[in-house]
C-alpha positions as CSV (number, residue, x, y, z in Angstrom):
1,M,6.3,16.8,30.8
2,P,5.2,19.4,28.5
3,Y,3.4,18.8,25.3
4,A,6.1,17.3,23.2
5,F,5.6,19.8,19.8
6,A,5.3,23.2,22.4
7,S,8.9,21.9,24.0
8,I,10.6,22.2,20.7
9,A,8.5,24.9,19.2
10,F,7.6,27.8,21.6
11,T,10.8,29.3,22.5
12,P,10.8,32.1,24.3
13,T,10.9,34.3,21.1
14,V,7.6,32.7,20.2
15,L,6.1,32.9,23.6
16,A,6.8,36.7,23.5
17,E,5.2,36.7,19.9
18,Q,2.2,35.2,21.3
19,Q,1.5,37.0,23.8
20,R,2.2,40.5,21.7
21,N,-0.4,39.2,19.5
22,G,-3.0,38.0,22.4
23,A,-2.5,34.5,21.8
24,G,-1.0,33.6,25.4
25,Q,-3.4,30.7,25.8
26,Y,-0.8,28.6,24.1
27,A,1.7,28.9,27.1
28,R,-0.2,26.5,28.9
29,F,0.6,23.4,26.7
30,L,4.2,23.9,28.5
31,D,2.5,23.4,31.9
32,A,4.2,20.2,34.1
33,D,0.8,19.0,33.8
34,R,0.8,18.5,29.9
35,N,2.1,15.4,28.2
36,G,1.7,13.2,25.2
37,G,2.5,14.4,21.7
38,D,5.6,12.2,21.2
39,T,4.0,8.6,20.5
40,L,2.4,7.7,17.3
41,G,-0.8,6.4,17.9
42,P,-3.1,4.1,14.9
43,E,-4.6,7.2,13.4
44,E,-1.2,8.8,13.2
45,R,0.4,5.4,11.7
46,S,-2.0,5.2,9.1
47,F,-2.1,8.7,7.9
48,I,1.6,8.5,7.5
49,E,1.4,5.0,5.7
50,A,-1.2,6.4,3.4
51,R,0.6,9.5,2.0
52,D,2.5,9.5,-1.4
53,G,4.7,12.3,-0.5
54,F,5.6,15.0,1.9
55,Y,7.5,18.3,2.9
56,Q,10.7,18.3,5.0
57,A,12.8,20.7,6.2
58,T,16.6,20.3,7.5
59,V,18.9,23.0,8.6
60,S,22.6,23.6,7.0
61,E,26.0,24.2,9.1
62,T,25.3,27.9,7.9
63,G,21.9,28.4,9.5
64,W,20.0,28.4,6.3
65,P,17.1,26.4,6.1
66,Y,16.1,23.8,3.4
67,V,12.4,22.7,2.6
68,Q,12.4,19.8,0.0
69,F,9.3,17.4,-1.0
70,R,9.6,13.6,-0.9
71,G,7.4,12.0,-2.9
72,G,6.9,8.0,-3.7
73,A,4.1,5.8,-3.9
74,P,1.6,5.7,-0.8
75,G,3.1,3.3,1.7
76,F,7.0,4.2,0.6
77,V,7.1,6.1,4.2
78,K,6.5,3.3,7.0
79,A,5.2,4.0,10.6
80,V,8.0,1.3,12.0
81,D,6.8,1.6,15.7
82,E,5.0,4.5,17.9
83,T,8.4,6.4,17.8
84,T,9.8,5.5,14.7
85,I,9.0,6.2,10.6
86,A,11.7,5.6,7.9
87,Y,11.6,6.1,4.3
88,A,13.7,4.7,1.4
89,D,15.7,7.8,-0.2
90,L,15.3,7.6,-3.9
91,R,18.3,9.3,-6.2
92,G,17.1,12.6,-7.4
93,N,19.3,15.8,-8.6
94,R,22.4,14.7,-6.6
95,Q,22.7,17.6,-5.0
96,Y,22.5,16.0,-1.6
97,L,21.4,19.4,0.3
98,S,19.0,17.5,2.6
99,T,21.4,14.5,3.3
100,G,24.6,16.9,3.7
101,N,22.7,18.9,6.0
102,L,21.3,16.0,7.7
103,R,25.4,14.6,8.1
104,Q,26.3,17.4,10.5
105,N,22.6,18.2,12.0
106,D,20.3,15.5,12.8
107,R,17.2,17.4,13.6
108,I,14.4,17.4,10.8
109,S,10.7,18.4,10.3
110,L,8.1,17.1,8.0
111,I,4.8,18.1,7.1
112,L,2.4,15.5,5.6
113,M,-0.9,16.5,3.7
114,D,-3.9,15.4,2.8
115,Y,-5.1,17.9,1.0
116,P,-8.7,16.1,-0.2
117,N,-9.7,16.0,3.5
118,A,-8.1,19.3,4.7
119,R,-5.6,17.8,7.3
120,R,-1.8,18.2,8.2
121,L,0.1,16.5,10.3
122,K,3.8,18.0,11.6
123,I,6.5,15.9,12.7
124,W,9.5,17.0,14.4
125,G,12.4,14.3,15.0
126,R,16.1,13.1,14.6
127,V,17.2,11.1,11.6
128,E,19.8,8.4,11.3
129,L,20.8,7.4,7.3
130,K,22.0,4.2,6.3
131,D,23.4,4.0,3.1
132,V,21.6,0.9,1.2
133,S,25.5,-0.1,0.0
134,N,26.2,-0.9,3.4
135,G,23.2,-3.1,4.1
136,A,19.9,-2.0,5.1
137,Q,18.3,-2.7,8.5
138,E,16.5,-6.3,8.2
139,A,13.1,-4.5,9.5
140,L,13.2,-1.9,6.8
141,S,13.9,-4.3,4.2
142,P,10.3,-3.7,2.1
143,L,11.1,0.0,1.5
144,L,13.6,-1.5,-0.9
145,R,11.3,-3.6,-2.6
146,G,10.6,-2.5,-6.1
147,V,13.0,0.9,-5.8
148,S,16.2,2.0,-6.5
149,A,16.9,4.0,-3.1
150,E,20.5,5.2,-2.1
151,R,20.1,5.0,1.6
152,I,17.3,4.7,4.3
153,V,16.4,7.5,6.5
154,T,15.0,6.2,10.1
155,I,13.4,9.0,11.8
156,K,13.2,9.2,15.6
157,V,10.0,11.1,16.2
158,E,10.3,13.2,19.1
159,A,7.0,15.4,19.0
160,F,3.8,15.4,16.3
161,D,0.9,17.9,15.9
162,W,-2.4,17.8,13.9
163,N,-2.4,21.4,12.7
164,C,-5.5,23.6,12.0
165,P,-7.4,22.3,8.9
166,R,-8.1,26.4,8.1
167,H,-6.8,27.3,4.8
168,I,-5.8,24.3,3.4
169,P,-6.9,23.9,0.0
170,Q,-9.0,20.9,-1.2
171,R,-6.8,19.3,-4.2
172,L,-6.8,16.1,-5.6
173,T,-4.1,14.2,-7.4
174,V,-5.3,13.0,-11.0
175,Q,-5.8,9.7,-9.7
176,E,-8.2,10.9,-7.0
177,A,-10.0,13.2,-9.3
178,G,-9.9,10.0,-11.7
179,N,-12.0,8.1,-8.9
180,E,-14.2,10.7,-8.4
181,I,-15.2,11.1,-12.4
182,T,-15.5,6.9,-12.2
183,A,-17.8,7.3,-9.3
184,L,-19.8,10.3,-11.1
185,R,-20.0,8.3,-14.5
186,E,-21.3,5.4,-13.0
187,T,-24.1,7.4,-10.6
188,N,-24.7,8.6,-14.1
189,A,-25.0,5.9,-15.8
190,A,-27.2,4.2,-13.0
191,L,-29.9,7.5,-13.2
192,Q,-30.0,7.0,-16.9
193,A,-30.9,3.5,-16.7
194,E,-33.8,4.5,-14.1
195,I,-34.8,6.9,-16.2
196,R,-35.4,4.7,-19.3
197,A,-36.9,1.9,-17.3
198,L,-39.6,4.7,-16.0
199,R,-40.1,5.7,-19.3
200,K,-40.2,2.5,-20.8
201,A,-43.0,1.6,-17.8
202,S,-45.2,4.7,-18.7
203,E,-45.5,3.9,-21.8
204,T,-47.1,0.4,-21.4
205,T,-49.6,1.7,-19.2
């Protein structure tokens, strides 16, 4: 079985473009002896649950892609098992573009970013929408605690791929930057205290 993400992403046109640009080595990901990339391991599951947001792409019935950012507190998206992730769909501007697209085409693609560490995980999957008003699945009930969600979005993972870290800018959230600043201040305070102690000791000798 070929590597899962290559089976989805490496269409004949993509392969031809790779060959034209001297990147034909990627065709080996479609070899019959290649496999994997469709089961989330501990690293992927931990990474997913640590995110406070991700980008998701859907496609309309007219063929137009739509990309949206979904965010929440870290842990708002759960790795339910090795092939399933889910998140609580919070009420937004009520245009329902992603939801409408997914009602007619259950395919979805996600990009999850870790900007401080230049890491990026891509996921392809198929979606099941379950309106909260009709009762959420018991296994997913923790997703609904403390939030006003309209539905649970469950994604059956068909493939994932860790992307190249090249060209990923290093960015920090306000909280991450605050943590860095706090650590620097604590280090600075400790160094100043050490300097004062050294000065005091030198004055008494």
